[in-house]
PQR file of N, CA, C, O and H, with PARSE charges and radii, in Angstrom:
ATOM      1  N   MET A   1       4.342  -9.385  -5.847 -0.4000 1.5000
ATOM      2  CA  MET A   1       4.215  -7.941  -5.910 -0.0000 2.0000
ATOM      3  C   MET A   1       5.608  -7.312  -5.806  0.5500 1.7000
ATOM      4  O   MET A   1       6.394  -7.652  -4.922 -0.5500 1.4000
ATOM      5  N   SER A   2       5.883  -6.418  -6.696 -0.4000 1.5000
ATOM      6  CA  SER A   2       7.195  -5.785  -6.770 -0.0000 2.0000
ATOM      7  C   SER A   2       7.338  -4.683  -5.722  0.5500 1.7000
ATOM      8  O   SER A   2       6.354  -4.071  -5.306 -0.5500 1.4000
ATOM      9  H   SER A   2       5.244  -6.142  -7.414  0.4000 1.0000
ATOM     10  N   SER A   3       8.555  -4.446  -5.312 -0.4000 1.5000
ATOM     11  CA  SER A   3       8.817  -3.355  -4.377 -0.0000 2.0000
ATOM     12  C   SER A   3       9.258  -2.091  -5.122  0.5500 1.7000
ATOM     13  O   SER A   3       9.766  -1.147  -4.517 -0.5500 1.4000
ATOM     14  H   SER A   3       9.354  -4.943  -5.649  0.4000 1.0000
ATOM     15  N   PHE A   4       9.056  -2.090  -6.443 -0.4000 1.5000
ATOM     16  CA  PHE A   4       9.412  -0.951  -7.282 -0.0000 2.0000
ATOM     17  C   PHE A   4       8.205  -0.460  -8.067  0.5500 1.7000
ATOM     18  O   PHE A   4       7.332  -1.241  -8.447 -0.5500 1.4000
ATOM     19  H   PHE A   4       8.643  -2.857  -6.934  0.4000 1.0000
ATOM     20  N   TYR A   5       8.169   0.850  -8.303 -0.4000 1.5000
ATOM     21  CA  TYR A   5       7.199   1.429  -9.230 -0.0000 2.0000
ATOM     22  C   TYR A   5       7.874   1.555 -10.582  0.5500 1.7000
ATOM     23  O   TYR A   5       9.048   1.915 -10.669 -0.5500 1.4000
ATOM     24  H   TYR A   5       8.878   1.484  -7.994  0.4000 1.0000
ATOM     25  N   LYS A   6       7.130   1.258 -11.637 -0.4000 1.5000
ATOM     26  CA  LYS A   6       7.600   1.477 -13.000 -0.0000 2.0000
ATOM     27  C   LYS A   6       7.096   2.840 -13.465  0.5500 1.7000
ATOM     28  O   LYS A   6       6.268   3.460 -12.797 -0.5500 1.4000
ATOM     29  H   LYS A   6       6.176   0.965 -11.567  0.4000 1.0000
ATOM     30  N   ALA A   7       7.591   3.301 -14.601 -0.4000 1.5000
ATOM     31  CA  ALA A   7       7.252   4.633 -15.099 -0.0000 2.0000
ATOM     32  C   ALA A   7       5.748   4.809 -15.314  0.5500 1.7000
ATOM     33  O   ALA A   7       5.202   5.868 -15.002 -0.5500 1.4000
ATOM     34  H   ALA A   7       8.264   2.797 -15.143  0.4000 1.0000
ATOM     35  N   LYS A   8       5.081   3.794 -15.837 -0.4000 1.5000
ATOM     36  CA  LYS A   8       3.635   3.911 -16.074 -0.0000 2.0000
ATOM     37  C   LYS A   8       2.870   4.068 -14.767  0.5500 1.7000
ATOM     38  O   LYS A   8       1.887   4.806 -14.704 -0.5500 1.4000
ATOM     39  H   LYS A   8       5.525   2.935 -16.090  0.4000 1.0000
ATOM     40  N   GLU A   9       3.317   3.381 -13.735 -0.4000 1.5000
ATOM     41  CA  GLU A   9       2.656   3.484 -12.428 -0.0000 2.0000
ATOM     42  C   GLU A   9       2.865   4.873 -11.824  0.5500 1.7000
ATOM     43  O   GLU A   9       1.932   5.457 -11.272 -0.5500 1.4000
ATOM     44  H   GLU A   9       4.116   2.781 -13.786  0.4000 1.0000
ATOM     45  N   VAL A  10       4.077   5.399 -11.927 -0.4000 1.5000
ATOM     46  CA  VAL A  10       4.368   6.743 -11.426 -0.0000 2.0000
ATOM     47  C   VAL A  10       3.525   7.766 -12.180  0.5500 1.7000
ATOM     48  O   VAL A  10       2.979   8.690 -11.576 -0.5500 1.4000
ATOM     49  H   VAL A  10       4.835   4.925 -12.375  0.4000 1.0000
ATOM     50  N   ALA A  11       3.418   7.604 -13.494 -0.4000 1.5000
ATOM     51  CA  ALA A  11       2.615   8.516 -14.304 -0.0000 2.0000
ATOM     52  C   ALA A  11       1.158   8.513 -13.850  0.5500 1.7000
ATOM     53  O   ALA A  11       0.529   9.566 -13.755 -0.5500 1.4000
ATOM     54  H   ALA A  11       3.861   6.853 -13.984  0.4000 1.0000
ATOM     55  N   LYS A  12       0.637   7.346 -13.577 -0.4000 1.5000
ATOM     56  CA  LYS A  12      -0.761   7.234 -13.143 -0.0000 2.0000
ATOM     57  C   LYS A  12      -0.960   7.853 -11.762  0.5500 1.7000
ATOM     58  O   LYS A  12      -1.931   8.577 -11.543 -0.5500 1.4000
ATOM     59  H   LYS A  12       1.149   6.490 -13.655  0.4000 1.0000
ATOM     60  N   ILE A  13      -0.057   7.578 -10.837 -0.4000 1.5000
ATOM     61  CA  ILE A  13      -0.166   8.103  -9.470 -0.0000 2.0000
ATOM     62  C   ILE A  13      -0.136   9.630  -9.461  0.5500 1.7000
ATOM     63  O   ILE A  13      -0.930  10.268  -8.770 -0.5500 1.4000
ATOM     64  H   ILE A  13       0.732   6.990 -11.014  0.4000 1.0000
ATOM     65  N   LEU A  14       0.786  10.214 -10.232 -0.4000 1.5000
ATOM     66  CA  LEU A  14       0.969  11.669 -10.234 -0.0000 2.0000
ATOM     67  C   LEU A  14       0.155  12.378 -11.308  0.5500 1.7000
ATOM     68  O   LEU A  14       0.173  13.606 -11.391 -0.5500 1.4000
ATOM     69  H   LEU A  14       1.431   9.695 -10.794  0.4000 1.0000
ATOM     70  N   ASP A  15      -0.560  11.612 -12.132 -0.4000 1.5000
ATOM     71  CA  ASP A  15      -1.366  12.156 -13.233 -0.0000 2.0000
ATOM     72  C   ASP A  15      -0.508  13.016 -14.168  0.5500 1.7000
ATOM     73  O   ASP A  15      -0.821  14.174 -14.446 -0.5500 1.4000
ATOM     74  H   ASP A  15      -0.574  10.614 -12.065  0.4000 1.0000
ATOM     75  N   ILE A  16       0.577  12.412 -14.640 -0.4000 1.5000
ATOM     76  CA  ILE A  16       1.500  13.069 -15.560 -0.0000 2.0000
ATOM     77  C   ILE A  16       1.785  12.117 -16.723  0.5500 1.7000
ATOM     78  O   ILE A  16       1.326  10.974 -16.726 -0.5500 1.4000
ATOM     79  H   ILE A  16       0.832  11.472 -14.414  0.4000 1.0000
ATOM     80  N   SER A  17       2.545  12.598 -17.708 -0.4000 1.5000
ATOM     81  CA  SER A  17       2.901  11.744 -18.838 -0.0000 2.0000
ATOM     82  C   SER A  17       3.979  10.741 -18.427  0.5500 1.7000
ATOM     83  O   SER A  17       4.684  10.930 -17.437 -0.5500 1.4000
ATOM     84  H   SER A  17       2.917  13.526 -17.705  0.4000 1.0000
ATOM     85  N   VAL A  18       4.084   9.681 -19.206 -0.4000 1.5000
ATOM     86  CA  VAL A  18       5.099   8.660 -18.942 -0.0000 2.0000
ATOM     87  C   VAL A  18       6.496   9.259 -19.118  0.5500 1.7000
ATOM     88  O   VAL A  18       7.418   8.926 -18.374 -0.5500 1.4000
ATOM     89  H   VAL A  18       3.511   9.527 -20.010  0.4000 1.0000
ATOM     90  N   THR A  19       6.645  10.138 -20.100 -0.4000 1.5000
ATOM     91  CA  THR A  19       7.939  10.788 -20.325 -0.0000 2.0000
ATOM     92  C   THR A  19       8.374  11.572 -19.093  0.5500 1.7000
ATOM     93  O   THR A  19       9.530  11.497 -18.675 -0.5500 1.4000
ATOM     94  H   THR A  19       5.896  10.408 -20.705  0.4000 1.0000
ATOM     95  N   GLN A  20       7.446  12.320 -18.519 -0.4000 1.5000
ATOM     96  CA  GLN A  20       7.765  13.091 -17.315 -0.0000 2.0000
ATOM     97  C   GLN A  20       8.076  12.166 -16.141  0.5500 1.7000
ATOM     98  O   GLN A  20       8.946  12.468 -15.323 -0.5500 1.4000
ATOM     99  H   GLN A  20       6.508  12.382 -18.858  0.4000 1.0000
ATOM    100  N   SER A  21       7.372  11.050 -16.059 -0.4000 1.5000
ATOM    101  CA  SER A  21       7.632  10.118 -14.956 -0.0000 2.0000
ATOM    102  C   SER A  21       9.033   9.516 -15.068  0.5500 1.7000
ATOM    103  O   SER A  21       9.678   9.273 -14.048 -0.5500 1.4000
ATOM    104  H   SER A  21       6.666  10.806 -16.723  0.4000 1.0000
ATOM    105  N   TYR A  22       9.513   9.272 -16.291 -0.4000 1.5000
ATOM    106  CA  TYR A  22      10.888   8.783 -16.461 -0.0000 2.0000
ATOM    107  C   TYR A  22      11.889   9.814 -15.941  0.5500 1.7000
ATOM    108  O   TYR A  22      12.900   9.450 -15.341 -0.5500 1.4000
ATOM    109  H   TYR A  22       8.989   9.470 -17.119  0.4000 1.0000
ATOM    110  N   ARG A  23      11.611  11.103 -16.169 -0.4000 1.5000
ATOM    111  CA  ARG A  23      12.505  12.155 -15.674 -0.0000 2.0000
ATOM    112  C   ARG A  23      12.531  12.171 -14.148  0.5500 1.7000
ATOM    113  O   ARG A  23      13.589  12.331 -13.539 -0.5500 1.4000
ATOM    114  H   ARG A  23      10.790  11.399 -16.657  0.4000 1.0000
ATOM    115  N   ILE A  24      11.365  12.006 -13.542 -0.4000 1.5000
ATOM    116  CA  ILE A  24      11.280  11.982 -12.078 -0.0000 2.0000
ATOM    117  C   ILE A  24      12.031  10.778 -11.526  0.5500 1.7000
ATOM    118  O   ILE A  24      12.788  10.900 -10.562 -0.5500 1.4000
ATOM    119  H   ILE A  24      10.506  11.876 -14.037  0.4000 1.0000
ATOM    120  N   ILE A  25      11.821   9.616 -12.136 -0.4000 1.5000
ATOM    121  CA  ILE A  25      12.505   8.396 -11.692 -0.0000 2.0000
ATOM    122  C   ILE A  25      14.015   8.562 -11.819  0.5500 1.7000
ATOM    123  O   ILE A  25      14.764   8.150 -10.934 -0.5500 1.4000
ATOM    124  H   ILE A  25      11.206   9.517 -12.919  0.4000 1.0000
ATOM    125  N   LYS A  26      14.458   9.160 -12.912 -0.4000 1.5000
ATOM    126  CA  LYS A  26      15.894   9.380 -13.104 -0.0000 2.0000
ATOM    127  C   LYS A  26      16.455  10.263 -11.995  0.5500 1.7000
ATOM    128  O   LYS A  26      17.530   9.986 -11.464 -0.5500 1.4000
ATOM    129  H   LYS A  26      13.849   9.495 -13.631  0.4000 1.0000
ATOM    130  N   LYS A  27      15.731  11.328 -11.645 -0.4000 1.5000
ATOM    131  CA  LYS A  27      16.183  12.229 -10.586 -0.0000 2.0000
ATOM    132  C   LYS A  27      16.241  11.503  -9.240  0.5500 1.7000
ATOM    133  O   LYS A  27      17.219  11.632  -8.502 -0.5500 1.4000
ATOM    134  H   LYS A  27      14.857  11.553 -12.077  0.4000 1.0000
ATOM    135  N   LEU A  28      15.199  10.746  -8.927 -0.4000 1.5000
ATOM    136  CA  LEU A  28      15.176  10.011  -7.662 -0.0000 2.0000
ATOM    137  C   LEU A  28      16.299   8.976  -7.612  0.5500 1.7000
ATOM    138  O   LEU A  28      16.937   8.800  -6.574 -0.5500 1.4000
ATOM    139  H   LEU A  28      14.405  10.642  -9.526  0.4000 1.0000
ATOM    140  N   ASN A  29      16.539   8.297  -8.726 -0.4000 1.5000
ATOM    141  CA  ASN A  29      17.617   7.305  -8.770 -0.0000 2.0000
ATOM    142  C   ASN A  29      18.994   7.956  -8.633  0.5500 1.7000
ATOM    143  O   ASN A  29      19.902   7.366  -8.049 -0.5500 1.4000
ATOM    144  H   ASN A  29      16.021   8.440  -9.569  0.4000 1.0000
ATOM    145  N   GLU A  30      19.151   9.166  -9.167 -0.4000 1.5000
ATOM    146  CA  GLU A  30      20.418   9.886  -8.994 -0.0000 2.0000
ATOM    147  C   GLU A  30      20.650  10.197  -7.518  0.5500 1.7000
ATOM    148  O   GLU A  30      21.773  10.093  -7.024 -0.5500 1.4000
ATOM    149  H   GLU A  30      18.412   9.646  -9.641  0.4000 1.0000
ATOM    150  N   GLU A  31      19.570  10.584  -6.809 -0.4000 1.5000
ATOM    151  CA  GLU A  31      19.682  10.836  -5.369 -0.0000 2.0000
ATOM    152  C   GLU A  31      20.102   9.562  -4.632  0.5500 1.7000
ATOM    153  O   GLU A  31      20.953   9.601  -3.744 -0.5500 1.4000
ATOM    154  H   GLU A  31      18.658  10.668  -7.210  0.4000 1.0000
ATOM    155  N   LEU A  32      19.500   8.442  -5.007 -0.4000 1.5000
ATOM    156  CA  LEU A  32      19.841   7.168  -4.370 -0.0000 2.0000
ATOM    157  C   LEU A  32      21.277   6.761  -4.685  0.5500 1.7000
ATOM    158  O   LEU A  32      21.973   6.222  -3.823 -0.5500 1.4000
ATOM    159  H   LEU A  32      18.808   8.410  -5.728  0.4000 1.0000
ATOM    160  N   ASP A  33      21.727   7.016  -5.920 -0.4000 1.5000
ATOM    161  CA  ASP A  33      23.118   6.721  -6.303 -0.0000 2.0000
ATOM    162  C   ASP A  33      24.098   7.474  -5.407  0.5500 1.7000
ATOM    163  O   ASP A  33      25.100   6.915  -4.959 -0.5500 1.4000
ATOM    164  H   ASP A  33      21.162   7.453  -6.620  0.4000 1.0000
ATOM    165  N   LYS A  34      23.799   8.748  -5.151 -0.4000 1.5000
ATOM    166  CA  LYS A  34      24.677   9.566  -4.310 -0.0000 2.0000
ATOM    167  C   LYS A  34      24.744   9.029  -2.886  0.5500 1.7000
ATOM    168  O   LYS A  34      25.745   9.213  -2.193 -0.5500 1.4000
ATOM    169  H   LYS A  34      22.985   9.202  -5.515  0.4000 1.0000
ATOM    170  N   LYS A  35      23.676   8.365  -2.451 -0.4000 1.5000
ATOM    171  CA  LYS A  35      23.646   7.775  -1.111 -0.0000 2.0000
ATOM    172  C   LYS A  35      24.287   6.392  -1.086  0.5500 1.7000
ATOM    173  O   LYS A  35      24.391   5.769  -0.030 -0.5500 1.4000
ATOM    174  H   LYS A  35      22.862   8.216  -3.014  0.4000 1.0000
ATOM    175  N   GLY A  36      24.717   5.910  -2.259 -0.4000 1.5000
ATOM    176  CA  GLY A  36      25.414   4.635  -2.324 -0.0000 2.0000
ATOM    177  C   GLY A  36      24.544   3.430  -2.642  0.5500 1.7000
ATOM    178  O   GLY A  36      25.003   2.292  -2.538 -0.5500 1.4000
ATOM    179  H   GLY A  36      24.631   6.416  -3.118  0.4000 1.0000
ATOM    180  N   TYR A  37      23.299   3.663  -3.027 -0.4000 1.5000
ATOM    181  CA  TYR A  37      22.409   2.554  -3.358 -0.0000 2.0000
ATOM    182  C   TYR A  37      22.553   2.160  -4.823  0.5500 1.7000
ATOM    183  O   TYR A  37      22.895   2.989  -5.666 -0.5500 1.4000
ATOM    184  H   TYR A  37      22.926   4.588  -3.111  0.4000 1.0000
ATOM    185  N   ILE A  38      22.294   0.911  -5.116 -0.4000 1.5000
ATOM    186  CA  ILE A  38      22.249   0.427  -6.493 -0.0000 2.0000
ATOM    187  C   ILE A  38      20.833   0.662  -7.002  0.5500 1.7000
ATOM    188  O   ILE A  38      19.864   0.350  -6.309 -0.5500 1.4000
ATOM    189  H   ILE A  38      22.016   0.237  -4.431  0.4000 1.0000
ATOM    190  N   THR A  39      20.707   1.209  -8.210 -0.4000 1.5000
ATOM    191  CA  THR A  39      19.388   1.525  -8.761 -0.0000 2.0000
ATOM    192  C   THR A  39      19.134   0.768 -10.054  0.5500 1.7000
ATOM    193  O   THR A  39      20.054   0.229 -10.668 -0.5500 1.4000
ATOM    194  H   THR A  39      21.494   1.462  -8.773  0.4000 1.0000
ATOM    195  N   ILE A  40      17.875   0.738 -10.454 -0.4000 1.5000
ATOM    196  CA  ILE A  40      17.459   0.103 -11.702 -0.0000 2.0000
ATOM    197  C   ILE A  40      16.815   1.180 -12.564  0.5500 1.7000
ATOM    198  O   ILE A  40      15.876   1.846 -12.128 -0.5500 1.4000
ATOM    199  H   ILE A  40      17.128   1.176  -9.955  0.4000 1.0000
ATOM    200  N   ALA A  41      17.309   1.353 -13.779 -0.4000 1.5000
ATOM    201  CA  ALA A  41      16.768   2.368 -14.679 -0.0000 2.0000
ATOM    202  C   ALA A  41      15.291   2.099 -14.957  0.5500 1.7000
ATOM    203  O   ALA A  41      14.888   0.964 -15.215 -0.5500 1.4000
ATOM    204  H   ALA A  41      18.072   0.811 -14.134  0.4000 1.0000
ATOM    205  N   GLY A  42      14.494   3.165 -14.901 -0.4000 1.5000
ATOM    206  CA  GLY A  42      13.069   3.043 -15.204 -0.0000 2.0000
ATOM    207  C   GLY A  42      12.218   2.541 -14.054  0.5500 1.7000
ATOM    208  O   GLY A  42      11.011   2.355 -14.207 -0.5500 1.4000
ATOM    209  H   GLY A  42      14.821   4.086 -14.691  0.4000 1.0000
ATOM    210  N   ARG A  43      12.843   2.320 -12.897 -0.4000 1.5000
ATOM    211  CA  ARG A  43      12.110   1.859 -11.709 -0.0000 2.0000
ATOM    212  C   ARG A  43      12.628   2.602 -10.491  0.5500 1.7000
ATOM    213  O   ARG A  43      13.797   2.979 -10.411 -0.5500 1.4000
ATOM    214  H   ARG A  43      13.823   2.471 -12.773  0.4000 1.0000
ATOM    215  N   VAL A  44      11.720   2.801  -9.547 -0.4000 1.5000
ATOM    216  CA  VAL A  44      12.098   3.481  -8.307 -0.0000 2.0000
ATOM    217  C   VAL A  44      11.492   2.701  -7.141  0.5500 1.7000
ATOM    218  O   VAL A  44      10.352   2.244  -7.233 -0.5500 1.4000
ATOM    219  H   VAL A  44      10.770   2.495  -9.612  0.4000 1.0000
ATOM    220  N   PRO A  45      12.238   2.544  -6.049 -0.5600 1.5000
ATOM    221  CA  PRO A  45      11.681   1.830  -4.896  0.2800 2.0000
ATOM    222  C   PRO A  45      10.415   2.518  -4.378  0.5500 1.7000
ATOM    223  O   PRO A  45      10.383   3.738  -4.217 -0.5500 1.4000
ATOM    224  N   LYS A  46       9.384   1.731  -4.123 -0.4000 1.5000
ATOM    225  CA  LYS A  46       8.106   2.283  -3.663 -0.0000 2.0000
ATOM    226  C   LYS A  46       8.285   3.100  -2.390  0.5500 1.7000
ATOM    227  O   LYS A  46       7.750   4.203  -2.276 -0.5500 1.4000
ATOM    228  H   LYS A  46       9.410   0.740  -4.254  0.4000 1.0000
ATOM    229  N   LYS A  47       9.030   2.566  -1.443 -0.4000 1.5000
ATOM    230  CA  LYS A  47       9.214   3.238  -0.157 -0.0000 2.0000
ATOM    231  C   LYS A  47       9.838   4.621  -0.346  0.5500 1.7000
ATOM    232  O   LYS A  47       9.381   5.596   0.249 -0.5500 1.4000
ATOM    233  H   LYS A  47       9.464   1.670  -1.536  0.4000 1.0000
ATOM    234  N   TYR A  48      10.879   4.706  -1.172 -0.4000 1.5000
ATOM    235  CA  TYR A  48      11.559   5.982  -1.396 -0.0000 2.0000
ATOM    236  C   TYR A  48      10.645   6.959  -2.124  0.5500 1.7000
ATOM    237  O   TYR A  48      10.581   8.133  -1.759 -0.5500 1.4000
ATOM    238  H   TYR A  48      11.251   3.913  -1.655  0.4000 1.0000
ATOM    239  N   PHE A  49       9.940   6.491  -3.147 -0.4000 1.5000
ATOM    240  CA  PHE A  49       9.014   7.341  -3.898 -0.0000 2.0000
ATOM    241  C   PHE A  49       7.939   7.908  -2.973  0.5500 1.7000
ATOM    242  O   PHE A  49       7.638   9.100  -3.019 -0.5500 1.4000
ATOM    243  H   PHE A  49       9.992   5.537  -3.444  0.4000 1.0000
ATOM    244  N   GLU A  50       7.367   7.053  -2.140 -0.4000 1.5000
ATOM    245  CA  GLU A  50       6.293   7.474  -1.242 -0.0000 2.0000
ATOM    246  C   GLU A  50       6.791   8.463  -0.188  0.5500 1.7000
ATOM    247  O   GLU A  50       6.047   9.354   0.222 -0.5500 1.4000
ATOM    248  H   GLU A  50       7.612   6.084  -2.103  0.4000 1.0000
ATOM    249  N   GLU A  51       8.030   8.316   0.251 -0.4000 1.5000
ATOM    250  CA  GLU A  51       8.625   9.288   1.183 -0.0000 2.0000
ATOM    251  C   GLU A  51       8.757  10.654   0.520  0.5500 1.7000
ATOM    252  O   GLU A  51       8.402  11.676   1.108 -0.5500 1.4000
ATOM    253  H   GLU A  51       8.634   7.592  -0.081  0.4000 1.0000
ATOM    254  N   LYS A  52       9.266  10.664  -0.698 -0.4000 1.5000
ATOM    255  CA  LYS A  52       9.526  11.924  -1.397 -0.0000 2.0000
ATOM    256  C   LYS A  52       8.244  12.641  -1.813  0.5500 1.7000
ATOM    257  O   LYS A  52       8.220  13.870  -1.870 -0.5500 1.4000
ATOM    258  H   LYS A  52       9.554   9.834  -1.176  0.4000 1.0000
ATOM    259  N   TYR A  53       7.194  11.903  -2.101 -0.4000 1.5000
ATOM    260  CA  TYR A  53       5.946  12.501  -2.581 -0.0000 2.0000
ATOM    261  C   TYR A  53       4.825  12.448  -1.554  0.5500 1.7000
ATOM    262  O   TYR A  53       3.661  12.665  -1.891 -0.5500 1.4000
ATOM    263  H   TYR A  53       7.213  10.904  -2.055  0.4000 1.0000
ATOM    264  N   TYR A  54       5.166  12.162  -0.307 -0.4000 1.5000
ATOM    265  CA  TYR A  54       4.206  12.183   0.810 -0.0000 2.0000
ATOM    266  C   TYR A  54       2.949  11.374   0.532  0.5500 1.7000
ATOM    267  O   TYR A  54       1.834  11.834   0.775 -0.5500 1.4000
ATOM    268  H   TYR A  54       6.111  11.985  -0.033  0.4000 1.0000
ATOM    269  N   ILE A  55       3.142  10.172   0.024 -0.4000 1.5000
ATOM    270  CA  ILE A  55       1.995   9.296  -0.271 -0.0000 2.0000
ATOM    271  C   ILE A  55       1.819   8.326   0.876  0.5500 1.7000
ATOM    272  O   ILE A  55       0.914   7.492   0.846 -0.5500 1.4000
ATOM    273  H   ILE A  55       4.048   9.798  -0.173  0.4000 1.0000
TER
END
């Protein structure tokens, strides 16, 4: 089991389009970059996503 959400998973969780989920992932990854973390395009850490979206 991966510790990352992919764009399709984010889209399903938030009930949005995959295109919009890529935009959200990009924004979250930019925040992580500023904090000094290494990120993967098109994926977001589950823990960070769940913190930001109160899941």
